[in-house]
C-alpha positions as CSV (number, residue, x, y, z in Angstrom):
1,X,22.8,-30.6,-23.4
2,X,26.5,-30.7,-22.4
3,X,27.6,-28.9,-19.3
4,X,30.5,-26.6,-19.7
5,X,33.0,-25.6,-16.9
6,X,31.4,-22.2,-16.5
7,X,27.8,-23.4,-15.8
8,X,29.1,-26.2,-13.6
9,X,31.1,-23.7,-11.6
10,X,28.1,-21.4,-11.3
11,X,26.1,-24.2,-9.7
12,X,28.9,-25.1,-7.3
13,X,29.4,-21.5,-6.3
14,X,25.7,-21.0,-5.6
15,X,26.0,-24.0,-3.3
16,X,29.1,-22.6,-1.6
17,X,31.4,-25.3,-3.0
18,X,34.7,-24.1,-4.5
19,X,36.3,-27.2,-6.1
20,X,40.0,-27.5,-7.1
21,X,41.0,-27.6,-10.7
22,X,43.7,-30.2,-10.9
23,X,46.4,-28.9,-8.5
24,X,45.2,-25.3,-8.7
25,X,42.8,-23.7,-6.3
26,X,41.7,-21.2,-8.8
27,X,39.5,-22.3,-11.7
28,X,40.7,-21.8,-15.3
29,X,38.4,-18.8,-15.7
30,X,37.7,-15.6,-13.8
31,X,35.1,-16.1,-11.0
32,X,33.5,-12.7,-11.7
33,X,32.2,-14.2,-14.9
34,X,30.7,-17.1,-12.9
35,X,28.9,-15.3,-10.1
36,X,25.6,-13.8,-11.2
37,X,24.3,-10.7,-9.5
38,X,23.1,-11.6,-6.0
39,X,20.1,-9.6,-5.0
40,X,18.0,-10.5,-2.0
41,X,14.2,-10.5,-2.1
42,X,14.4,-7.4,0.1
43,X,16.6,-5.7,-2.5
44,X,14.0,-6.6,-5.2
45,X,11.1,-5.4,-3.0
46,X,12.9,-2.1,-2.4
47,X,13.4,-1.8,-6.1
48,X,9.7,-2.3,-6.7
49,X,8.9,0.3,-4.1
50,X,11.5,2.7,-5.7
51,X,13.3,2.8,-2.4
52,X,16.8,2.1,-3.7
53,X,19.3,4.9,-4.4
54,X,19.7,5.5,-8.1
55,X,23.0,3.7,-8.5
56,X,21.6,0.5,-6.9
57,X,18.4,0.8,-8.9
58,X,20.4,1.0,-12.1
59,X,22.4,-2.1,-11.1
60,X,19.2,-4.0,-10.5
61,X,17.7,-2.8,-13.9
62,X,20.9,-3.9,-15.7
63,X,20.8,-7.3,-14.0
64,X,17.2,-7.8,-14.9
65,X,18.0,-7.2,-18.6
66,X,20.8,-9.8,-18.4
67,X,19.3,-12.6,-16.1
68,X,16.1,-14.3,-16.9
69,X,16.0,-16.0,-13.4
70,X,16.2,-12.6,-11.7
71,X,13.3,-11.3,-13.8
72,X,11.3,-14.4,-12.8
73,X,12.1,-13.8,-9.1
74,X,10.9,-10.2,-9.4
75,X,7.7,-11.3,-11.2
76,X,7.1,-13.9,-8.4
77,X,7.6,-11.2,-5.7
78,X,5.2,-8.9,-7.5
79,X,2.6,-11.6,-7.9
80,X,2.9,-12.4,-4.2
81,X,2.4,-8.7,-3.3
82,X,-0.6,-8.5,-5.6
83,X,-2.1,-11.5,-3.7
84,X,-1.8,-9.5,-0.5
85,X,1.1,-11.5,1.0
86,X,3.6,-9.0,2.5
87,X,6.9,-9.4,4.3
88,X,7.7,-7.5,7.5
89,X,10.4,-5.5,5.7
90,X,7.9,-4.5,3.0
91,X,5.4,-3.3,5.6
92,X,8.2,-1.2,7.3
93,X,9.1,0.4,3.9
94,X,5.6,1.1,2.8
95,X,4.5,2.7,6.1
96,X,7.9,4.4,6.5
97,X,8.3,2.9,10.0
98,X,11.6,4.0,11.4
99,X,11.8,7.2,9.4
100,X,12.7,10.0,11.9
101,X,10.1,12.7,12.6
102,X,10.7,16.2,11.5
103,X,11.2,17.2,15.1
104,X,14.0,14.5,15.5
105,X,15.6,15.6,12.2
106,X,15.5,19.3,13.4
107,X,17.3,18.3,16.6
108,X,19.8,16.3,14.5
109,X,20.6,19.3,12.4
110,X,20.9,21.5,15.5
111,X,23.2,18.9,17.2
112,X,20.9,18.6,20.2
113,X,19.8,15.0,19.5
114,X,21.4,12.3,21.7
115,X,24.2,10.1,20.4
116,X,22.1,6.9,19.8
117,X,19.3,8.7,17.8
118,X,22.0,10.6,15.9
119,X,23.8,7.4,15.1
120,X,20.5,5.9,13.9
121,X,19.8,8.9,11.6
122,X,23.4,8.6,10.3
123,X,22.8,4.9,9.6
124,X,19.6,5.8,7.7
125,X,21.3,8.5,5.7
126,X,24.6,6.8,4.9
127,X,24.0,3.0,5.0
128,X,20.4,2.6,4.1
129,X,20.3,5.7,1.9
130,X,16.7,6.1,2.8
131,X,15.1,8.4,0.3
132,X,12.5,9.7,2.8
133,X,15.2,10.6,5.4
134,X,17.4,12.2,2.9
135,X,14.5,14.3,1.5
136,X,13.5,15.4,4.9
137,X,17.0,16.4,5.8
138,X,17.4,18.4,2.6
139,X,14.1,20.1,3.1
140,X,15.0,21.1,6.6
141,X,18.4,22.3,5.5
142,X,16.9,24.3,2.8
143,X,14.4,25.9,5.2
144,X,17.2,26.8,7.6
145,X,19.3,28.4,4.9
146,X,16.5,30.4,3.3
147,X,15.0,31.4,6.6
148,X,14.4,35.1,7.2
149,X,17.0,36.4,9.8
150,X,14.4,38.8,11.3
151,X,11.9,36.0,11.6
152,X,14.5,33.8,13.4
153,X,15.4,36.6,15.8
154,X,11.7,37.2,16.5
155,X,11.2,33.5,17.2
156,X,14.3,33.5,19.5
157,X,13.0,36.6,21.3
158,X,9.6,34.9,21.9
159,X,11.2,31.8,23.3
160,X,13.3,33.9,25.6
161,X,10.3,36.1,26.7
162,X,8.1,33.0,27.4
163,X,10.8,31.4,29.5
164,X,12.2,34.4,31.3
165,X,9.7,34.1,34.1
166,X,10.7,30.5,34.7
167,X,14.4,31.4,35.4
168,X,15.2,31.7,39.1
169,X,17.1,34.8,40.2
170,X,20.0,34.4,42.7
171,X,19.3,36.7,45.6
C-alpha cells in the first residue's frame, strides 16, 4: 500500500517531528487535516463515567464515529475496567473524592469560605466543569432563592438567641 503525504505527516506529527517540505517549513496541506483528535485515557474514562460536560462529550462521540483507533482505545479501557483494573483518577471520579461538601459550598455561596478553598471550588466549576459540584451549587442556589423569608428570619433569630449569652458586655 503506497504511503501518501498526509498519512506520513500524521505519523511524524504523532512522534513530534515536523519535517520541512523543500524550502518551506509548512507542509503542502493544512495541519488540522493531519492531527487526529487527541484525547487522553483520562478523557475517555471521564466519558465512560459521563463526567464530561455536554460539549466535550459530544466532541468525543463525534471523534469515536470518525476514528477506529479511538474506538479501539475506548474498548480497551472499558475491558480493563471490567477486569477490575482501575486508575487513580478513575477512583477519584467514581468516589467523588475532591467534591466539596454541602457545608463548604454553602460557605462559598455566602462568601465566608477562605481564599484557597474558594479558588479550588472555582477550579472545579470553571476548569473541571465537575457535574457534581455544579449540581450542588445549583441546588443550594435554588434553595436560597426559594427559601421562605419568615423561615430565614426565624433561623437568624434562633442563632442570635443561642449566642446572645456568649457575648461579653462592656461594663
